[in-house]
N, C-alpha and C positions, 0 to 999 in steps of 0.2 A: 705448473705448480701442483703439488699433490695435496688435495684437500680431503679426498675420500678414498679409503682403502677397502676393497672388497675381498672377502675370504670365501673360497669354495672349499669347505671342510673346516670344522671348528673344534678339532680335537686338541691334543696337547700342544703341538706347534702352533696351530691356528689360534688357540686361546692365548698363548704367550705373545704372539704377534699382535693380537687384538688389544691386549692390555698395554703393550708398549705404544701402539698407535694412538690410543686414547690418551695416554700419558703425554704424548707428543703434540696433542691438540688436534689430531685428525678425527674425522668422522669415520665410522666403521660400519660396514654392511656384512653381517654374518650369514652363512648358509651352510646347510649340510644335506645329506640325502634323506633325512627323516622328517624334514618339514620345519618351518619357522617356529612353530609352537614349542618344539623341543629345545629351543635355545633361549627360552624365557629367563631362566636363572642367570645365564651368562650376560644377557642384555641388561638385566636388572643390576648385576654387579658393575657393569661398565658404565651405566648411566645414560644421560641424555645424548651422548655422542654416538651411541650404538643402536642399531636396529637389526632385526632379522628379516630374511627374505628367502626366496627360492634361489637355487644356483643360477638360473637364467637371469633373474632380476639382479642378483649380485654382479654377474658378468657385465651387465649393461650399465650399472650405476657407479662403479668405481673408477677413479682416475687410474689406479693400478689394481690388478687382480692377482691374488695369491691363490694358487691351486695347491692344496695341502691335504690330499686324500690318499688312502693306500694306493700304491701303484696299480694294483689289479683293477681299480675302478677308474683308471685314467680315461678309458674310452667312454665314460659317462659324463665327462666334462662337456658343457654346451658349446660345441665348436662354432655354431652359427653366431651365437651371441658374443663369443670371444674374438671373432674376426676383427682385425685391425687394432686389437688391444695388446698391451704389454702384459704378459702372464708370467709371474714368478713361480717357478716349480720347485717345491721343497721336497719332492718325492724321492724315495730310495727304493731299490729293488731288494726285497728280502724273499728269496725263493720259498722259505718255509711258510711264509704268510701269503705271498702273491701267487704261488704256483710257478712252475718253470715256464720261462719265455725263451724259446729257442734262439731268437735273434740276439738276446742279451747274453745268454750262456755262451754263444759262439763269438761274442764281442763284435758282432756285425754292427750293432748300434749301442749307444748309451741309453739309459732310461729316459733322459731328457730329449734325446733325438727321437725316441719313440713317441713321447708326448707331443713334440713339435710336429711330427708326421700327422698325428690325429688333429692337432690344432693348426692346420695348414695356413689359415689366414691370420694367425696371431704371431706375436714375436715372443718366443719363450726364452726365459732367462733362468738358469739354475742358481739358486741361492737358499740359504737357511737350512740346508740339508745335512750339514756336517757338525752340528752342535746339538746337544740334548736340550729338551724343552725347558728344563729348569735353569741351566746356565744361560740359555738364550735370554731369559727374562732377567735374571739377576746380574749378569755381567755387562749389561748395557751401560754406557757411560757417555757424558757429553763430549762434543768435539773438542779435541785438545787435551783431554784428561790423560795424565801419564799412564794410567792403567786401562786405556781403551783397547779393546780387541778388534781384530779384523776378521772378516769372513770372505771366502772365495766366491767369485761370481763368474759364470760362464754363459755365453750366448753367441748367436750368429749375427745379431743386429746391434751395431754400436750404440745407436740411440736408445734402444731398449736396455742395454747394459747401463747406460748413463741414468736412465730412469730408476733402475734397481739400486744403483749406487746412491742416488739421492734418498731413496727410501731407507737404505741401511743407515745413512748418516742421520736422518731424522730419528730413527729408532735407537741409535746409540752405538753404531759400529762403523769402522772403516771398511772399504771394499777393496779386494785384490782381484784384478782381472786375470783369470787363468786361461782365457782363450775361448774357443768355440764350444758348441754343444758336443762335438765329436771328442773333445778333450776333457769334458766334464767328469769323466771317470776319475780324474785326479782328486776329486773331493768326495768320492763315493765310499760306502762301507769297505773297510779293509785297507784304506790308504792312510798314510801318516797323519794327515790333517783331520781325519774323521774322529770327532768326539773327544778322544783321549787327551789331546793337548789342552783342552779347555777345562779339564777336571783335575782336582787335586788327587794325589795318590791315595787310594783307598787302603786303610789299615787292614791287615790280614786277620782272619779269624772271626769276622763279624757274622752274627746270625742274620736271618732274613729281616726281622723287625729292626734290628740295630742298623743293618745296611740300608734299609729304606729311610730311616731317620737321617743317617749320614748323607744320603743322596740329596735330600731336600734341604738340609741345614748347612751343608758345606759350601763355602763360596767357590766360585770358579777361579781359574788361573788365567791371567791376561795373556793373550796371544796376539802380539802386534803384527802389523802388515809384513814386516821383514821376515818374521818367523813363518807366516802363512806362505809367503813366496818360497822360502827354503823348503818347507815341507811338501808343497805341491810339486816343486821342481824335481824332488828326489823320488817321487812316487813311481812305483813299478806296477804295471797293470797285472792284476791277478784274476782269479775267478770272479765272475759277476756276482754281486750280492755280498761278497766278503763274509764277515761273521756277524751274526745278529746278537752278539753278546751285549752290545750297548746300542740301543736304538736311539735315533735322534728324536723320535716321538711323533713322526708323521702318521 
């Protein structure tokens, strides 16, 4: 049973997941690279079910752990403390931000396989990486709702993927198993299931301020499991990193 969710990284995606988790009745342990004191405002917003800790403490204290840091910081995740844990990886490779990684550019590894190699004792599952942070929060729906969306999940350990699917269900999403970490590129930037299907069509001609307001105020588009299956099945592997035009917010 999932009672406590730990987050290593508490930015846009981490904050959205923390809010959904508290709303679902879970306890949340927040952490980042800057120290627990920098999370005081978010903890205060979330209330009694949230507390701040160091990444190592968060790794030890959660029933599930979400790693949601920029990919260039993946090697700072506390591997020893995460050994034996299910770790949900929301990270994407954006070369403009993360710098070039030759193994990813050559398609020798996916970004999640790179994370799994660092966290050799953990069970890594790719999830929450293909939806922007705003739609992640606002599109969550109860089980059975006709407008409930699904998100892809990839991993090498079936039990860990089942853990991730249970978390998705608690937070308001169905899960679609798209295979192993080697195949997790099917939900990465530049693929058909990445960000765009969950967003309404943006009107043309918007200025920067108007576009920002539209981004925050416009509801998401439901993407059911069958559509996620279709989109991931038709994906063709392109250059690693895709386009950074629409970040998921990790």
